[in-house]
N, C-alpha and C positions, 0 to 999 in steps of 0.2 A: 291410256288414261290421262286426262288433262286436269291439272289443278291450277288454281290461280289465287289471286288475292294479294294483299299486301304481305309480302314475304316478311316474315318476322315483324318488325315493328314499323316498317316504312309507313304504312297506313296510319299507324298509331301515332308516330311522332308527328305526323302531319294532320292527324285527325282533327285537330283544332288549330293547326298552324301554331302549335305551342313551341316548345324548345326544339330547335333543329340540332342542338347538341344534347347528348344524353348524359345527364347527371344522375346519380343515384337518388332515389326518392327518400324522403324522410318521413317516417311515421310520426307519432306524437313527438313534437319538437323536444329534443332532450335538453337538459339544463346545461350540459357541456358537450363539446364536439365529440362525435363518435370516435372510437379508437382509429388512429391512422388517418384522420381527416386531412391533416396537413400534407401527407404524402399523396393522398387521393387528389387533392386540389391541383397538384403539379401536373397530373395527367389530364384532368377534365377541362382545363381552360375555362373556368366558370365565367359567367357574365359579370359586368361591373356590379358594384354594391347595390343591393336590393334596398331601396329607400323605404319600402313598405314596413320595414322593421320598426320604424318610428311612429307608425300609425296604429291606432286602436281599432280592433275589430270586435264587433259584438258577436258573441258565439251564436246568437239567434239568427244572424245573417248568413251563417255558413253551416246550416244543419246537416247532419249526416242523413243521407238518403238510404234507407234500408234496401237490401237486395230482395228480390222476389224469389222465393224458394222454388225449386224445380217443379213441385207438384202444382204450383199456381202460375207457372211461367206462361203457358199458352193463353191464359186469360188476358195477357197484356198486348197481344198481337192483333193486328188487322192485316189480313192477307187478301190478295186479289180474288175477286169473285170467281168461283169455279175451282178453287184450290184449297188445300188444307195444310197446316203446319204440324209436324210431328217432332217431338223431342226424342232423339234416338240415343243420346249419351249425355251424361252430365257428371259434375263432380260427385264423388271423388274419383270416379273411374277415368276422368280426363280433366286436366287443368291447363289453363293458359294456352289453348290451341290457336296456332297462327298459320299453319299450312297442313295439308292432308292429301293423301293419295291412296287409291285402292290398288291392291295387287291382284294377280290373276285368280286368286282364291276368294276374292270379294272381301278380304280383310282390309281394314283401314289403318294406314300408318299416319300418325299425327305428330307434328312438331310441337312440343311443349316449351314455350318461351318462359320458363320459370324464373329467369333472371330479369324479366321485364319489371321495372320499378322496384327492384330489390334494394334494400339498404344493406350494403356489404362493406366490410372493412377494406381499406385500400390495398392491403397486402393480398387480398383475395380477388380484388376487382378484375384483374386481368389474368389470373391464374386458375381460379376455381372454375371447374366445368360443371355447371348445374343444369344445363339444358338437357332435354330428353327427347327420345322418340318413343311414342306410345303405340302399341298395337292393339286395336280393338277388333273383336270378332262377334258375329251373330251366330251362336251355336244352335239356336232353336228355329231359325228361318222365319222369324216373325217381323224382321225388319228393324229390330232394336238390338243394339250391341249389349251383350251380357257378359263378355269376358274381356278383361283389360290386363295387358302385360306390359311391363317396361322392357321394350325391345333393346334400347340402348340408353345409357345415362352418362353422366360426366362428359358432356359435350360442350364445347366452347361456342356459344352463340349460334346454335342451329337455326336456320331460317328457310330451308327448302328440303324436300324429300321426294324421291321418285324410285319406284320398285324396278329391279332388273335382276334377272338370273337368280332368283331365290333370295336376293338381298335387296338393299336399297342404297342409292346414292344420296348423300346428305350434304347440303351446302352448310358449312360451318366455318365462316371466315376465320382465317384466311384460306381455308381449304375446301375442297370437295372430297368427301370421304366415301369409301364403299364399306358397308357393314353387312354382315351375313351371319345367320344362325346355322351353324354346320352340325350341331348335335341334337336339334329338334326340341330344345327346352324353351323356345320362344324368345330367347335373348341372344343378341348378337355376340358371338365369340371371336369373330374375325373382323379386324379393323385395319384398313389401309388408307393412306393418303394417296389420292389419285392426282389431284392438281393442287397447287398452292400458289399464293400471290394475290388473291383477291383482296380488294380494299386498299385504299391509299393512306388512310389515317390510322396510324398505330398508337397515337397518343390519346385517343379518345374514342368513345363508343358512339358511332354515328350510324345507328342501326336502321334508320330510315332508308339507307342506301345499301343495305346488305344484298348480296346476290340472292335471287329469289325465283320462284315460279318455274321449276323444272318441268318440262313437258315434252311428250313424244311428238316428233314431226313426221310428216309423210316420208321424208328422206331417210328414215331409219336412224335418226340422230336425236339425242336429248338436247333440247334447247333451254336456255336460261336467260333471265334478265340480269343485267350487268351489275347492279349495285354501284359501287364506286369504281368498277373496272379493276384496273391493276395490271401488273405484268405477270402473266400466268406461266408457270413452269410445270412441266410434267414431272411429278415427284419421282417416278420410277425410271425416268429417262431424261435426266437433267441436260444431257447433251443435245436434246432437241431444241430448236430455236424457241425462245420465249415468245409469247403472244401478248402484245400490248393492246388492251381493250380500251381503256379510258372512257370514251363516249359510246362504245359499242356493246351490243349484247354478244352472246357466245353460243356455240353448240359443240357437242363432242360425240364421237362415235364410241358407244359403250364397249365395243369389242376391241377396237384398235387403240382406244384411249387417245385419240388425236383431237385436239381442240382447235377451233378456228373462230375468228370474229364474225359476227353477224350484224346486219343493220339493226340499230337499236336507238336508245335515247329515252325510253320510259324509265320510270323509277320503281313502280310497284305493279306487278302483274304482267302476265304474258299469256295470250290465248290464241289458239288457231280455230278457224271455222272448219267445216267439213272438207273444204278444198285447199286447206293449208294456208289460207290468208292470215297474216299475223297482225294481232292487235295488242297494243300495250296502253299504259296509262301513266299519268303523273297525278299529283295531288289535286291540281286545278284543271287538268284536261283529262277527263276520264276515258275518252274514246279517241285513240290515236291508231292510225293504220300505217303499216310499212308498205311503201309503194314499189320497192325493188330490193333485191338481195345484195348483200355486201360485195359478193364476188364480182358483180357487174361494175361496181363503182370505179375501179381503178384501171379498167382495160384500156381506156383511151387516155394516155398521160397528158394529152393536150386539152382535155375537157374536164371540168369540175361539175358534176351533177349536183342539183339541189339536194338538200337533206331529204332522206327517204321518209321521214316521219311527217305525217299529215294529220291535223286535227279534223276529224270527220264529223264533229258536232257543230262545226261552224258552217252550216249550210246557209244558202242565200236567204232563207226565210226565218232563220233563227233570230231571236231577240236577245237583248242584253240580259234577260233573265234565264238564259240557257242552263244555268247551274242551279236554279231554284228547285227545291224538292219539297215534298209534302210532309214535313215533320209533324208528328202528333205527340211527341214527348215534351215535357216542360223543360225550359232552359235551366241549367244548374245555377243556383243562387251565387255560389262562389265565383262563377265565371263572370257574372255581371259586375262584381266588385273588381275583379282583375281587369276587365275591359276599361272600367273607369280609371283605374290607376295607370294603365298603359297610356290612355289618352292624356293624362295629367303628367306623364313623364316619371311617375313614381316607380314604375316597374317596366323593365325593358321587354321588347318582344315585337313581333310583326303585328300589323293591324288586324285584330281578330274579326271574324265575320259573325254577324248575327245568326241565330238559328235559322235553318231552312235553306242553306246554300251548300253545295258540294265544295268543300275546301280541302278534302282529304280522301280522294277516291282510293278504295282499297283493292284495286286491281280489276281489270276488265275480264270477264269470263263469258264465253259464248255457250248458251245452252245447246247441247247436242244429243240429248237423250231421246227415248222413244215413248215416254209416258205422257208428256204434255201434248195438248192438241197441236195439230199441224201448224196452225198460225203462229205458234211460239218458236218454231224453228228460226234460226238467225236472230234470236233475242240475245242481247248482250246485257249483262248485269254488272253493276259495281256496288260495293258497299259504301255507305256513308256512315262510318262508325261514330262520328261526332254527332250525327243526327238520328242515330238509332234506327236505321232503315236500310233497305236494299232497293236500288233504283234500276229500272229496266228501260232499254231503248231497242228499237228495231234496226238491224243492219240492212240497208237497201242499196242496190247498185246505183252508182253515180258516175257515169263514164267508165273509165278503167278502174275506178276506186269504189268506195262505198260512202254512205253517210249514215250517221247514227240518228235516226229520227225519234223525236220525243213521242212517247205513247200518249194519245189523247186522254184527257182527264186530269184531275188534281190529286188523285190518290196514288200511292206508291205500291209496287208489287208486294212488299212486305215492310211493315213499320210497327214499332212497339212504343207503348207509353212508358216503358221502363228505361230510364237513362243508363242502366247498367248493360243493356244489350249493345254489343260491339261486334257487328259482322265484319270479319277481317279476311276471310278466305272462302272459296267456293270449290265445289267439285261435282262433276257429272258422275253419277253412280251406276253400278252394274244393273240396278233395278230400273233405270230411267229417271229416277228422282234427282232433284237438285239439292245438294248438301251445302249447309251454311255453318262455318265455324264461328263461334261466338266467344270472344276473349272474356267477356263478362266481368266487368269491374266498374266501380263507381267513377273513378277518374282515369281518363286515358292519356291526359297530358303527362309529359315527362316531368321529373322533379324540378328542373330548372325553368319550367314553364308555369310554375305555381309559386306565387309570392310566399316568402318565409312566414309572414304574419298570418297567412291563411293556413299554411301547413301546421301551425300550432294546433289547429282544430280539425285537421283532415289527415286521415291515414291513407297515404298514397298506395299502400300495399293492400288496401281492402279489395279483395277479389283475387289475390294471387293464389288462393286455394280453390278457385272456382273456374268453371269453363263448361261450355255446352256445345253440342252439335245437333243441328236440326236438319230435317229434310222436308222439302216441299213437294207435294204430290197433288195431282188433280183429284177432285171429288170422284168417288167411285173407283179409285185406284185399288187394285188387287196385288198383293205381294207375290212376285214371281218365285219360282223354286230357286233354292240356292244354286250358285254357279261356281264351278272350279275349272277354269280354262286350262289350268296347269296340268290337269289329267287328260285333256283332250288329245286325240291323235293328231298327227300333222294334217291328215285329210280333213278332220273336223275343224281344225283351225282355219284351213283355207275356206271352208264353207262359211265360217264366222265372219270372214272379211266382208260379206254382203249384209251383215246384220244392220238393223235400223238404228241401233244404239251405238254411238261412236265409241263408248268405252269398250264394247265387245270388239269392234273392228280394230281399234288401235292396240288393244291387249293381244289379240290374235296376231297382228302384224309384228308386234314386239317379240312374241314367243317364236314365231317363224324365223325371225332374224336371229334370235338368240340360239335356237337349235341348229341352224344352218343345215337342215335336213334336205338334201337334194331330191329326195322322194316327193317333195312338195311340188316340184316343177310341173309334172303332168297335170296335177289337180289344178294348179294355177292357170295353166293353159286352157283347161276346160272352163274355168271360171271366166276367163276373158271372152271365150266364145259363146257361152250360154247364159251368163248371169243377166237378169233383167235389172239389176241394181247398178246404176252408174258409179256409185261409191264403191261397190264391190269390184267393179272392173278397175277403178282407179287404184284401190289398194292392191289388187292383183299385180298391176304393173310395177308398183314400188316393191312388192315382195319379191318379184323376179329380179329386180335391180339389186335388192339386198342379198340375193343368192348368187349374184354375178351371172345371171341367166337371161338378162334382158337382151333381146335380139331385134333386128330391124323389122321383121314382119309384125311384131307386136306393137311397135311404135307406129308403123304405118296404119295399123288397124285403129289405134288410138286417135291418129290424126283425122280419121274419117268417122269417128264415133258420133252417135246422135246427140250426145251430151256435150255442151260447150266446155264444161269444166274438165272433162276427160280430154277433149281436144287440146285445151290449154296445156295440160300436163303432158300430152303427147308431144307437143312442141318442145317443152322443157326437157323431156327425157330424150329427145332426139340428140341432144348435146352429148349424151353418153355414147351413143352409137357413132357420132362423128368423131369424138375423141379417140375411140378405139379403132375405127375402120375407115374414117373419112366419110364423105357424103356420096352416096350412090345416086344414079339418075332417078330411081324410084323415090328415094327419100327427098331429093330436091323437088321433085314434082309434088310431093305431099306438102312440103313447106311453101311452095308457090301457091298451092290451093289455099293454104291457111291465110295468105295475105288478103284473100277475098272473103274470109270468114265473117259472118254477120255479127259475131260476138266481139265487142271491143277488147276484152281481156285476152282473147286468143291472138289478136293482131298485136297487142301490146307485148305479150310474151315473145311473139315471133321477132319483133324488133330487137329485143334483147338477145334472143338465141342466135340471130344472124351474125352477131359478133363472134360466135364460136365456130362459124362455118366458113371454110375457105372455098369460095366458088366464084367463077368469073362474073356471074350475074348478081352477085350479092348486093352491090350498090344499087342496081336497078330495082331490086325487090325492096330495099330500104326506102328508096325514093318513092316507090308506089305507096308504101305505107304512110310516109309523111304527107304525100299529096292528099291522100284520103282523110287523114286525121291531123291535118296541120293545126287545127285549133285545140287539139288535145295536148296540153303541156307535157304530160308524161310520155306521150309518144315521141316527142322531140327528145326528151331525156334518153329514152331507150335507144333511139336511132343514133344519137351522138356518141353514146358509149360503145356502139357497135362499129363505128366507122373510123377507127384510128388511122387507117391508111388511105381512106378514100374521101377525105374531107374536101379535097379539091374537086373531085368528080361530083360529089353531092352538091357542092356550091354551084357548079355549072348548071346542074339540073334545076336547082332552086331558082336561080335568077332568070332562067330561060322559061320555066314552065309553072312556077308556083305563084300564087297571088301575094307577092312580097310587099305590097303596099298596105296590107292589113297588119294589125298589131302582132298577130301570131307569125306572119311571114317575116316581119322585121326582126322579131326576137330570134327566129331561126337563123337568118342571115348574120346577125350580130354574133351569135355563138359560133357559126362556121368561120367567120373572119377571125375570131379569137383563136380557134383551133389552127387555122392556116398560119396565123402569125407565129404561134408556138412551134409549129412544124418547120417553118422557115425553109420551105421548098420553093425553088425559083419559079417553076411553071405556075404553081398555085398562087404565089404572090403576084405574078404578072396579071393573072386573071382577076385577082382582087383589085389591083390598082386600076385596071381598065374599067371595071365596074364602078369603082368610086369616082373615077374621072368623069364618068358619064352622068353622074347625079346632078340634078339642077336645084334640088332643095338643099340649101346650106345646112339647116339644122340636121337633116337626115345624113348629109355627108359627114358633118363633124361627128355625129353620134356613132356612125359606123366605122370611121377611122379609129375611134377610141378603142373599141374591142380588139381591132387588129394590132394597135399599139400595145395593148395589154399583153396579148399573146407574144409579141416580139420581145417585150420586156422580160417575160418569164423565160424566154430563150436566151436572155442576155444579148439581144440584138437591138441596138438603138434605132429608133425610127428615123433618126437623122441620116442614116445610110441610104434612105430612100427619098431623100429630099427632092431629087429631080422628078420622080414619079408623082409626088404629092404636092409639088410646088404651087399649082393653082389653088388647091384646097387650103394649103397652109397660108398662102398670101391672104386669102379671103378670111381665114380664121384670125390672123393677126389684126386685120382691119376691124373685124366684127367685134372682137373682145373689148376694144376700147371705144367702140361706137355707141355713144349714149342713146342714140336714136334707134338702135337695133333692138328687137324684142329680147327680153331678158333670157328666154330659153335659148335663143341663138347665141347670146354672149356666154352663157354658162357652158354650153357645149364647145364653143370656140376656145374658151380658157382651158378646158380640159385637154383639148387636142394640142394646143400650143405647148402646154406643160409637158405633155408626153413626147412631143417631137423635138424640142429644142432645150438646150441647157446652157446657152451662151450668156455672158454677163448682161447683154442687152435684153434677152428674154427674161432673165431673173428680175431685172429692173422693171420691165413692163408689167410683169405679174405682180411685183410688190407694189406698183403704183395703184393697182386695183384694190389693194387691202387698205381701204380708205373710207372714212365715215360717209363721204358723199357718193359712194357707190352702193347699188342695191346689195342687200345682205347676201342673196344667193350668189351674186358675182364675187363678193368678197370670200365667201366660203369656198367657191370653186377655185379661186386663186390660191387660197391657203392649201387646199388639197393638192393643187398642181405643184406648188413650191415644195410641199412635203415629199414629193417623189424625187426631188433633186438632191444629189449628194454634194451639197454645197454648204460649207461651214459658214460662209459669209452671210447667209440669210438670217442667222440668229440675231445679229446686232440690229438690223433694221426693224425686225419684229419687236424686239424688246423696246426700242426707241418709240415705236408707235403704240405701245401698250396702252397708254392713257386714252388713246382715241378709240380703242376697241370696246364694243358692247360686251356685256357679260357672256352672251352666247358665242361671240367670236373668240373671246378669250379661251373659252372651253375648247374651241376647235384648234386654236394655235398651240395650246399646251402640248398635245400629243406630238405635234411637229417638233417642238423644242426638246421633247424628251426622247425623240427617236434616235439621236446619235450623241455620243459623249461630248463632242465639242459644243453642240448646241445646249446640252444639259448644263455644262459649265457656265455658259452665258446666262441661262435661266437662274441658276442658283446665285450667281453674282448679282443679278437684278433683284432677287429677293433680299440679299444681304444689304443692298443699297436702299431698299425701301421702294423702288419703282414698281415692283410686283409684290403684292401682299401675300404672306404665307397662307392665309385662309382662302386664297384664290386657287390653290392646288388642293386636290382631293387627298384624303388620307392614303389612298392607294398610290397616288403619284409621289407623295412625300416618302412613303415607305420604300417605294422603288428607288428613289434617289439615295436614301440613307443606306440602302443595301446594294448600290450600283456596283457592277463588276469593275468599273473604272475607279482606281484608287483616288484620283484627284476629285472626281465627282462625289465619291463616298465621303471623303474627308470634309469637303466644303459643306455638303448637305448636313453632316453631323454638327457642324459649327452653326449653321444658319437656322435649322429647324429644331424646335423643342420637341421633346417626346410627345406624341399625340395623347390627348385626354378627351373625355366625354363632357367635361364641365362646360366648355364653350358651346357645344351643341345644345345642351340643356338650357343655357342662358338665352340662346337665340330662340328656342321654342317658347320660353316664358315671355320673351319680348313680343312675340307674335300672337300670344293667346287672346289679346283684346280683339283680334280680327274675327274671332268666333262670334262676337256679339254684333258685328256689323252686317247689314243687309248686303248681299252680294248680287252682282249683275253677271249672268252667265255669258252674255255676249262679249263683255270685256274680258271675262275669264278665259274664253276660248282664245283670244289674242295672246294672253299670257301663256296659256298651254302651248300654243304653237311655238312661242319663242323659247320656253323653258323645258318643256316635257316631250314634245312630239318627236324629238330626235331619237328617243328610246322607247316610247310607249305609244300604243294605239288606243284611242278613245273617241267615241262618238263619230266614227268614220274618218278620223284623221290620225296621222302619225305613223311610226314605224315600230314593229313588234320586236324590239330588242330585249326589253325587260318584261316583267310580268304584266298580264292583261289588266288594264285599269278598269275594265268593265266591273270588276269586283268592288271598285271604289263606291259604287252606288249602293252598296250594302254595308258600308263602313260609316262610322260617325265622322263628323267634321274634325273632331278632336284627334281621332286616330289618323286621319289623312294628314292633318297638319303635322303631327309628330313624325310620321314616317316620310313626309316630304322633306322636312328640315333635318332629319337624322336618318338618312337612308341606310347607314351601315350598322344599325342596331341588330339587324338580322339579315343574312344573305342566304337565299335559297340555293341549294346545291346546283340546281339547273341553270342558275344565272351567275355562277362563279366566274370571276374575271381571270383570264389567262394572259401571261406575258410570254411572247415569243422573241427570242434573240436570234438573228440570222447570222450566217457565216461572214457577211460583209459588214457587220457591226450595227445594223439597224435593230430597233426595238419596236414591236407592235403589240398593242393590247386589244383584247376583245373577248367575246364569248365563243368558245369552240362550237361551231355549228355542225361541222362534219370533219371526219378524218378517215383516210384510207391508208394503205401501206405506202402510197406514193405521195400524198399531199395532206395538208391541214388547212381548213378554211375557218376564218374568224368572222363572226357577225359583229358589226360595229354600228355606232349611231347613224341616223339618217338613212338607214337601209343600206349603208355601205358594207363592203366586205373586203377581205384581203386573203388571198389564197397563196400559200407557199408550198413549194415542193419540199419534201422531207430532207432531200439532199442539201437544201439551202438553210436548214434550221440547225442552229447550234444548241439551243436549249428551249424547253417549254416548262414554264413554272406556273402553278396555280396560286392565285392571290386569294387572300381571305376577306376581300372587301368587294363592295358592289361596284358595278359599272356606273351606277348613278352617283354623281358627285355630291359632296357636301357643298353648301354655298349657293344653292339655287335661289335663295331668298335675296341675294345681293341686288339692290336697286328696287326692291319691291316695297311698296307702302303697305300699311295695314289694310287699306281698301283693296289694293291689288290682290293681296292674299285672300281676302274675303270673296272677291270675284272669282279667283281660281278655284276655291273650294266649292263655290256654287256650281261652276261648270262641271267639276269632277263628280259632284253628287247627282245633279239632275240633268246635265247636258244642256245643249243650247238648241231648243226645239220651238 
């Protein structure tokens, strides 16, 4: 059984992009602080002073919106034609539902987040356990729940639930618990901590990032979304190595209790389709797909694959309105007031979006039941709880991946006129229906997202005694008989593996795995031979694997199956056979045949699987796959992870037989050269040098030497050792980088190459000469980047001396270079002390870094030079630019400002780099909101864009957003599309910063008219 949705409050916290920190709600504002408020404030890190307290609010402007009672609730809904909505449970039998899962008896376990928005004393805030697991049962068989039992209470922050072996696993940070009723009274009397260590923030409640969405995988493991990650320890076996998740999801074997990291990166929700393809979501990207498994990422230590997470809603024909939804409920009056105050700087917070846009997806869930019409298979649903609706998209093949296609029409699958309707979780039911958990409350924003002067008239706890669960069924739906798979024989469970409803298939698979009854094997073999259901055959293979009974003949049959999905998993499962017995001639022949499979995903899986197969002809097969699918980026990724030892051979084949003049061919050659450089093998390097020496296009030559140099640098091998082999290219590069008549692209590549190849005083001087106002900006930026790679303390002085000549954009690029090493940081702080560099030219993050520097001299001088940071200066700057809102803007001029100030970290209107949040949403914000958050970017930092600081063992410091990490390496995403990959062995420390990558001070040098032009471009684009 699979559940999804915003686990716990993730969806809720983000439902309106309100408070990213959870503070307790305040009901009617008390005359004096509640007991223990002072102690509580020490834990919650509240935002700066709420200036709205000085403003008068007319109670008529913030009226209470009454709830719709359960007997009238269905009247408020509009459901897609051909379907009907049924209310199957409501208060008081269930309250505050945020996650749910059906067990084998068709009973529904529900996570009750009773602590959401609760006003609690500080001494209870982190100790009282008031979360619950509710058990709902339909004893009459009419499809409505009529019995409600508290299965477990006094739980600390429960946010996920999944049934197993007569009990349930429960995510309750920092733990995953196992709860079971052993005496049959309906309440859990057995409690054990299975894993602990989830979550990184112990000083505050950041529940939008709780672990969530436990789901059964084809691989007989329970998968979950990461939340904050953490360092996870097996509670009963602390001697086992801890698992560091951080940016990754996880899975665990419920029998052996072994946990491992999985590809991840979403925040709320996790869903598989029928063939085990994994989908996750974030608040602003509801449809994300995992392109490969974590276990493949680190096999080739010389290659860093791109992040596995792909936004599949960003198809070629999507518009900037891709997140628009058809809201039918009115906008809350109090929210309009808050939006105005945020724009005016009266109340802090992110730029809120107007109604009708997805800003808080509540977890993607694929419909996999058998009650809906066939055309609804592969429908993916997300909740838009801030907009009181459920949004649907169709998952369609797109190469080796999928795209989430918008369903035609302006109406939503399910929408309500009732602003209390808060769809936060979904489940595929035993009856084939689609179940919706409704948190049901008037205000979904956390307490610190609501101004105090509004809270005087609003009770944020309204609804904490309510909650509803609906199911959606097609018109004409007939209730099937009650089901209890727990009573099924093993043979009956095997037959159920071919059921049309995924809940039945997965529940049967789970029970077979739990029972470990070897008598199932003959029945499973018959299923493989006789079942007309491809999904039945697929589940049969994994059931055999779970019983340690998978054998080569079954895999060979899967490789020849009529269904492409079965063939794909046949390739994947062949890895188990190879690991146990090696590769036979018959199995190799089956894999060779898969290389010609018409289905792209079969070939893609083969490219990954070949990395697990030791065979003399492996590189030939990988090369054939690449030649056929050279333009498929993810085929290159798979092939490169699989060829740790054969990079040289693959390179020889590529330059001899592939169309390497194409963009795809050049990308492959560049990655192979990077791998060859890191491997540092003589024969491979000679082949690379011969190839480079034969290139006639200087831009191409410079561009391809650079990845080779990157690889050598990672192997601690200076490119200067190969001066003789590269002399002609280097000579050309030295001449080109200073040649003002040469094309800018040639000069930029030449600068990068020279910076990697040489570190002599003459080279440093030549590079520094290019950091000059009379040089093109791109050339200056390339020179700065080249100098930053040099371990030369002497460069700090010349850079500081030239500071007055730098544009604001160049200053922002020079600062990381000066911060990278202690001796440079000392020079920077001294320059600030002398007034040649202004303190406000550094971001709050950079100042905080210097004040807490590990070098005592830097730390002491920074404390003397920099005053403690305040928000007053930022607010004053905002007020200074408010007149720009009244000026007419010119989008064309605004685009130029955008390119200079914003494009390094944001993508908008077809330009820029996606480091920070998608600016497409700017077109749904007011100019006041955009102005405020452009000038004060650190008001709120989304968790997914948190800045990390990495200190290396050689003393360097790098900042960026962690894009990907494996057991071998960590990769940062940085401005201008740049990245920095570091082997874990070279990392001394990783530290999360609480500030944005976007710096304060972007307004420097901008007039009021410049700001008006920028706002015009951000709002309407330049068309």
